[in-house]
C-alpha positions in Angstrom: 38.3 2.2 22.2 36.3 4.9 20.7 32.7 5.7 22.1 30.2 4.0 19.9 28.5 6.5 17.6 24.9 7.0 18.4 22.3 6.1 15.8 20.5 8.5 13.7 17.2 7.0 14.6 17.9 7.5 18.2 18.7 11.1 17.8 15.8 11.8 15.7 13.4 10.2 17.9 14.1 13.1 20.4 12.3 15.4 18.2 8.8 17.1 19.0 6.3 14.8 20.7 4.1 12.8 18.6 0.9 14.6 20.2 2.4 17.9 19.0 2.8 16.5 15.5 -0.8 15.2 15.4 -2.1 18.7 16.0 -0.3 20.5 13.1 0.8 18.8 9.8 4.5 18.4 9.9 6.5 20.4 7.4 7.9 18.9 4.3 11.6 19.3 3.7 11.0 21.7 0.9 8.7 23.7 3.2 11.6 23.9 5.9 14.1 25.1 3.2 11.6 27.6 1.9 11.1 29.1 5.6 14.9 29.0 6.5 16.1 32.5 7.5 18.3 34.4 5.2 21.1 34.2 7.7 21.1 30.4 7.3 22.1 30.6 3.6 25.9 30.9 2.7 27.0 32.6 -0.5 29.1 30.7 -3.1 32.1 32.6 -4.4 32.0 33.3 -8.2 35.5 32.0 -8.4 34.0 28.8 -7.3 31.5 28.6 -10.1 31.9 27.4 -13.7 29.4 28.2 -16.5 29.3 25.6 -19.1 27.1 26.5 -22.2 26.1 23.5 -24.4 25.1 23.9 -28.1 21.5 25.0 -28.0 18.7 22.2 -27.8 16.9 20.9 -30.9 14.2 23.6 -30.2 16.8 26.3 -30.1 16.6 26.9 -26.3 19.7 27.5 -24.3 21.5 24.8 -22.4 23.5 26.2 -19.5 25.2 23.8 -16.5 26.4 25.6 -13.4 29.2 23.7 -11.7 30.3 24.6 -8.0 34.0 23.5 -7.5 35.2 21.9 -4.5 36.5 24.1 -1.6 39.8 23.5 0.3 41.0 21.4 1.6 39.6 18.9 -1.0 40.9 18.1 -4.4 42.7 21.4 -4.9 45.2 20.4 -7.6 42.3 19.3 -9.9 40.3 22.4 -9.0 43.2 24.6 -10.0 43.8 22.9 -13.2 40.1 23.1 -14.1 40.1 26.8 -13.7 43.2 26.7 -16.0 41.5 24.8 -18.6 38.5 27.2 -18.4 40.5 30.4 -18.5 42.7 29.2 -21.4 39.6 28.3 -23.5 40.7 24.6 -23.5 37.3 23.5 -22.7 35.6 25.5 -25.5 34.2 23.2 -28.5 34.9 19.8 -26.5 32.1 17.4 -26.5 29.8 15.2 -24.3 31.3 11.8 -25.4 29.7 9.2 -22.9 26.2 8.9 -21.4 26.0 5.5 -19.5 22.4 4.9 -18.1 22.0 5.1 -14.3 25.6 6.0 -14.1 27.4 9.0 -15.5 27.8 11.7 -18.3 31.4 12.4 -19.3 32.8 15.2 -21.4 36.3 16.2 -22.8 38.4 16.1 -26.0 36.9 13.1 -28.1 40.4 12.7 -29.8 42.0 11.9 -26.5 42.9 8.4 -25.7 40.3 7.3 -28.3 41.6 4.6 -30.6 38.5 5.1 -33.0 39.5 8.8 -33.4 41.1 10.0 -36.6 41.7 13.5 -35.2 44.7 14.9 -33.1 44.1 15.5 -29.4 44.2 19.1 -28.2 47.5 20.3 -26.6 46.9 20.7 -22.9 47.6 24.3 -21.6 50.7 25.4 -19.8 50.8 25.8 -16.1 48.9 22.6 -15.2 49.9 21.3 -11.7 50.7 17.8 -10.9 48.0 15.5 -9.4 48.3 12.6 -7.1 46.0 9.9 -6.2 47.0 10.3 -2.6 44.9 13.5 -2.5 41.6 11.6 -3.1 41.4 11.8 0.7 42.6 14.6 3.3 43.4 14.3 7.0 40.4 14.3 9.3 42.0 17.2 11.2 41.8 19.3 7.9 38.2 19.7 8.8 38.5 19.5 12.6 37.0 16.1 12.8 38.3 15.0 16.1 36.9 18.2 17.8 33.6 17.7 16.0 33.1 14.2 17.4 34.6 15.1 20.9 31.9 17.9 21.2 29.4 15.5 20.3 30.4 13.2 22.8 30.6 15.9 25.5 27.1 17.1 25.0 24.6 14.5 23.9 21.5 15.2 26.0 18.7 16.7 23.9 15.6 18.5 25.2 12.6 16.3 24.3 10.9 19.3 22.5 13.9 20.6 20.6 16.1 19.3 18.0 19.2 21.4 18.7 19.6 21.8 22.5 22.5 24.2 22.5 24.4 26.7 20.3 27.5 24.5 20.2 25.7 21.5 18.8 25.6 22.0 15.1 23.6 20.1 12.5 27.1 18.7 11.4 27.7 17.2 14.7 24.3 15.4 15.1 24.5 14.2 11.5 28.0 13.0 12.0 26.8 10.8 14.9 24.1 9.3 13.0 24.6 8.4 9.4 25.5 4.8 9.2 27.4 4.3 5.9 28.0 1.0 4.0 31.1 2.4 2.3 32.9 4.1 5.3 32.8 4.3 9.1 31.0 7.5 9.0 29.2 10.0 6.8 28.6 13.6 7.5 28.3 17.2 6.0 30.8 19.8 6.3 30.8 23.3 4.8 27.8 22.4 2.6 29.3 19.0 1.1 28.7 15.4 1.7 31.8 13.5 3.1 32.8 10.4 4.4 35.5 9.1 7.0 37.3 6.1 8.1 37.3 7.3 11.6 37.3 4.5 14.1 39.3 2.0 11.9 41.7 0.3 14.1 45.2 1.9 13.8 44.2 4.3 11.0 45.0 8.0 10.9 41.5 9.3 10.4 40.9 10.4 6.7 38.1 12.4 5.0 36.9 12.5 1.5 34.1 13.6 -0.8 31.6 11.2 -2.0 29.8 10.3 -5.4 26.1 11.6 -4.7 24.1 12.5 -7.7 25.1 15.6 -9.6 28.8 15.3 -8.2 31.6 16.1 -10.8 34.7 13.9 -11.0 37.8 13.7 -13.1 38.2 11.0 -15.6 41.5 9.0 -15.4 43.4 6.1 -16.9 44.9 3.3 -14.9 46.6 4.1 -11.5 48.7 5.9 -10.7 47.4 8.3 -13.3 45.1 10.7 -11.4 43.7 12.6 -14.2 44.5 16.4 -15.1 40.7 17.6 -15.1 40.6 17.6 -18.9 38.2 14.8 -18.7 35.1 15.4 -16.4 32.0 13.4 -15.5 28.8 14.0 -13.4 26.7 11.2 -11.8 23.2 10.9 -13.1 22.1 7.8 -11.4 22.2 5.9 -8.3 25.3 7.0 -6.2 28.3 5.0 -7.3 29.9 5.1 -3.9 32.4 2.3 -4.9 34.1 5.1 -6.9 34.9 7.0 -3.6 38.7 7.2 -3.0 39.3 5.8 -6.4 38.8 8.9 -8.4 39.1 12.6 -7.6 35.8 14.6 -7.0 36.1 18.3 -8.1 32.7 19.7 -7.7 29.0 19.3 -8.2 26.3 20.6 -10.6 24.0 23.2 -8.8 21.8 24.1 -11.8 21.0 22.7 -15.3 21.9 18.8 -14.8 18.7 18.2 -16.8 20.7 19.2 -19.9 23.0 16.4 -19.2 21.0 13.7 -17.6 18.4 13.9 -20.4 20.7 13.1 -23.2 20.4 10.0 -25.3 22.1 7.0 -24.0 25.5 5.9 -25.7 25.2 2.5 -27.4 28.9 1.8 -27.2 31.0 0.2 -24.4 30.5 2.1 -21.1 27.9 4.3 -22.9 30.3 6.1 -25.4 28.7 7.4 -28.5 29.7 5.2 -31.5 28.2 7.8 -33.9 30.1 11.0 -33.6 27.0 13.0 -34.6 25.6 12.2 -31.3 28.2 14.0 -29.4 26.8 17.3 -27.8 29.1 20.2 -28.3 30.1 22.4 -25.5 30.6 25.9 -26.6 32.2 27.5 -23.5 33.3 26.9 -20.1 34.0 30.1 -18.0 34.8 30.7 -14.4 31.9 32.9 -13.4 34.2 35.5 -11.6 35.6 36.3 -15.1 32.1 37.2 -16.5 30.6 40.7 -16.5 28.7 41.3 -13.5 25.6 41.5 -15.3 26.1 38.0 -16.6 27.6 36.4 -13.3 25.3 33.8 -11.7 24.9 33.9 -7.9 24.3 31.0 -5.8 24.1 30.0 -2.2 23.7 26.8 0.0 21.8 26.0 3.1 24.4 26.0 6.0 24.9 22.6 7.2 25.7 23.9 10.7 22.3 25.5 11.1 19.0 24.7 12.8 17.2 24.7 9.4 19.5 22.1 7.9 19.2 19.8 11.1 15.3 20.0 10.6 15.6 19.3 6.8 17.8 16.3 7.3 15.3 15.1 10.0 12.5 15.6 7.7 14.5 13.8 4.9 15.1 10.8 7.1 11.5 10.9 8.8 8.9 12.1 6.4 5.8 13.0 8.6 4.2 15.3 6.1 0.5 14.1 5.1 1.5 11.9 2.2 3.6 9.5 4.1 2.3 6.7 6.4 5.7 5.5 8.1 8.7 7.3 8.9 11.7 5.7 7.5 13.9 6.2 10.5 17.0 7.0 8.8 18.5 8.2 5.4 21.6 7.5 3.3 23.9 10.7 3.0 23.2 11.1 -0.7 19.4 11.2 0.1 19.9 14.4 2.0 21.0 16.7 -0.9 22.3 20.0 0.5 19.8 22.7 -0.9 21.4 25.0 -3.2 19.4 28.2 -4.8 19.9 31.2 -6.9 21.0 34.0 -4.5 18.6 36.9 -4.3 
């Protein structure tokens, strides 16, 4: 039988003594992120960024959305197809077709699988790879999950005055041992992404998968066994719909410009689809950032989820001690600890 996972509350209780906190106001999560050392930030490769340009807003202002694609080992067949769609120009001139309140915004070819459409669907580009619903999850060993947990069980004692007691206890280990999850046995962070796992389930080969937090980008599909190609995409704009985990491929997240999608008028049709074609927002272009001229290429970085700053930030998200708050919550949902991402430089 596996050793029980310690609670996040128990671990976070070992942070700085209350007396010390009374002397100096505790920093807010934003302050911790702002003061994180440059060495704690990890650059995002331009090959992993998409630049999606929507038609200008009514006042003429530009609307750009930057998407970070999922890294290996997750969702790589869909990620490869999405790059193919972008590089072939297939995404150009598609539209935002669905905006469902507190749920998702979805975009793609409005003539695809739409019985109300009178147009012909766009022909898919060549060189798309097959996708399989079995790839919604990966083996836990693909991210070294057993080693992660073994390390945490071997070295659990924390100094009462220090959140991280030794170099080999990363924030990922601490969070992996603490986040209780209603949808999985465990939730954790790895390489800057929120994940969940069924580790500890009886007789199960541990699996790991990305999860539906706000701003995550998923792949639309038809009924199983169809897993979608990447032609239809959506992003979460409401409370995390975790019931979709392991049922749909997640291929990335929006790191800038989500306000251009979350603020769109809600569709009045079934599931939030626009009944009036004029309400659909055109998507002018989608480009892989590495294909853009250097002067136009956006650069982003995320706060390492293996560092001390992230551990302090996660603690502050779970237990707000800055002056506005009266009662620390004593815990947090994984989606309530969004991984900080910022413009590089």
